[in-house]
GUMAR-271916 format. One record per residue (C-alpha): residue number from 1; x, y, z. Coordinates in steps of 0.25 Angstrom, whole numbers, always signed. Example, Ala and Ser with C-alpha at 12.3 -4.5 7.8 and 13.67 -1.06 7.14 Angstrom:
2
<1,<+49,-18,+31>>
<2,<+55,-4,+29>>
***
This chain:
129
<1,<-11,-46,+18>>
<2,<+3,-39,+20>>
<3,<+4,-30,+32>>
<4,<+16,-20,+33>>
<5,<+21,-13,+46>>
<6,<+27,+0,+42>>
<7,<+33,+12,+50>>
<8,<+29,+25,+44>>
<9,<+37,+37,+46>>
<10,<+30,+49,+39>>
<11,<+42,+58,+41>>
<12,<+51,+49,+32>>
<13,<+43,+50,+20>>
<14,<+47,+35,+16>>
<15,<+37,+25,+14>>
<16,<+38,+11,+19>>
<17,<+41,+0,+9>>
<18,<+32,-12,+8>>
<19,<+30,-22,-3>>
<20,<+18,-30,-7>>
<21,<+13,-41,-16>>
<22,<-1,-41,-22>>
<23,<-7,-54,-29>>
<24,<-17,-50,-40>>
<25,<-31,-53,-38>>
<26,<-30,-53,-23>>
<27,<-33,-42,-12>>
<28,<-21,-35,-7>>
<29,<-20,-28,+7>>
<30,<-8,-23,+14>>
<31,<-8,-18,+28>>
<32,<+1,-7,+34>>
<33,<+4,-5,+49>>
<34,<+11,+8,+50>>
<35,<+19,+13,+62>>
<36,<+26,+26,+64>>
<37,<+41,+27,+68>>
<38,<+37,+26,+82>>
<39,<+31,+12,+79>>
<40,<+17,+18,+82>>
<41,<+5,+16,+73>>
<42,<+5,+27,+62>>
<43,<-8,+34,+63>>
<44,<-15,+35,+50>>
<45,<-27,+42,+55>>
<46,<-31,+52,+45>>
<47,<-22,+46,+34>>
<48,<-27,+41,+20>>
<49,<-19,+31,+12>>
<50,<-17,+28,-3>>
<51,<-9,+17,-10>>
<52,<-6,+13,-24>>
<53,<+3,+4,-32>>
<54,<+9,+7,-46>>
<55,<+19,+0,-55>>
<56,<+30,+10,-52>>
<57,<+34,+21,-43>>
<58,<+28,+35,-48>>
<59,<+36,+47,-50>>
<60,<+27,+58,-53>>
<61,<+14,+52,-59>>
<62,<+21,+41,-68>>
<63,<+15,+29,-61>>
<64,<+1,+26,-58>>
<65,<-6,+17,-48>>
<66,<-9,+3,-52>>
<67,<-18,+1,-39>>
<68,<-22,+9,-28>>
<69,<-23,+2,-14>>
<70,<-34,+4,-4>>
<71,<-28,+10,+8>>
<72,<-35,+8,+22>>
<73,<-31,+13,+36>>
<74,<-35,+1,+44>>
<75,<-30,+8,+57>>
<76,<-26,+22,+54>>
<77,<-22,+25,+68>>
<78,<-15,+11,+69>>
<79,<-7,+14,+57>>
<80,<-13,+3,+48>>
<81,<-18,+3,+34>>
<82,<-19,-6,+22>>
<83,<-18,-5,+7>>
<84,<-26,-15,-2>>
<85,<-30,-19,-16>>
<86,<-42,-28,-19>>
<87,<-41,-40,-28>>
<88,<-48,-33,-39>>
<89,<-37,-22,-39>>
<90,<-25,-32,-38>>
<91,<-31,-41,-49>>
<92,<-28,-30,-59>>
<93,<-13,-28,-55>>
<94,<-3,-33,-64>>
<95,<+9,-42,-59>>
<96,<+21,-34,-55>>
<97,<+28,-25,-45>>
<98,<+21,-12,-41>>
<99,<+24,-1,-31>>
<100,<+14,+5,-21>>
<101,<+14,+16,-10>>
<102,<+5,+19,+1>>
<103,<+2,+34,+4>>
<104,<-5,+39,+17>>
<105,<-9,+53,+19>>
<106,<-14,+63,+30>>
<107,<-18,+76,+24>>
<108,<-8,+81,+14>>
<109,<+3,+72,+19>>
<110,<+5,+59,+11>>
<111,<+15,+48,+15>>
<112,<+20,+36,+7>>
<113,<+19,+26,+18>>
<114,<+22,+13,+10>>
<115,<+27,+9,-4>>
<116,<+33,-3,-10>>
<117,<+31,-14,-21>>
<118,<+19,-22,-24>>
<119,<+21,-35,-32>>
<120,<+9,-40,-39>>
<121,<+8,-54,-42>>
<122,<-3,-61,-51>>
<123,<-12,-72,-47>>
<124,<-7,-86,-49>>
<125,<-20,-93,-50>>
<126,<-35,-90,-49>>
<127,<-45,-98,-41>>
<128,<-52,-109,-49>>
<129,<-65,-106,-55>>
***
């Protein structure tokens, strides 16, 4: 399970890039450990999160989500959250390159905290019957 340490500066408006690989038919989980520009844990108390992946970057409403990740704050005050997809969701993904983003929000303020590419690889073999 990948873990990413990122520095988040909400004033910059620039997401941190991070790439992942998903194997179809397997559970996927990525952990994020977030600090602010002073290297202290970013406090996500009161924040909500959302994350999705699509085949291309959307300008306007031209792209649509292929999958929506579960987002969970494992330690909101400690700056820790994770995104995940279960094996049932990854099984339906077609092989290829996708883009994703993770949004966090507090009230009406929304931050794009991370984005990047996801490479989806098909299963090579299956367990014998």
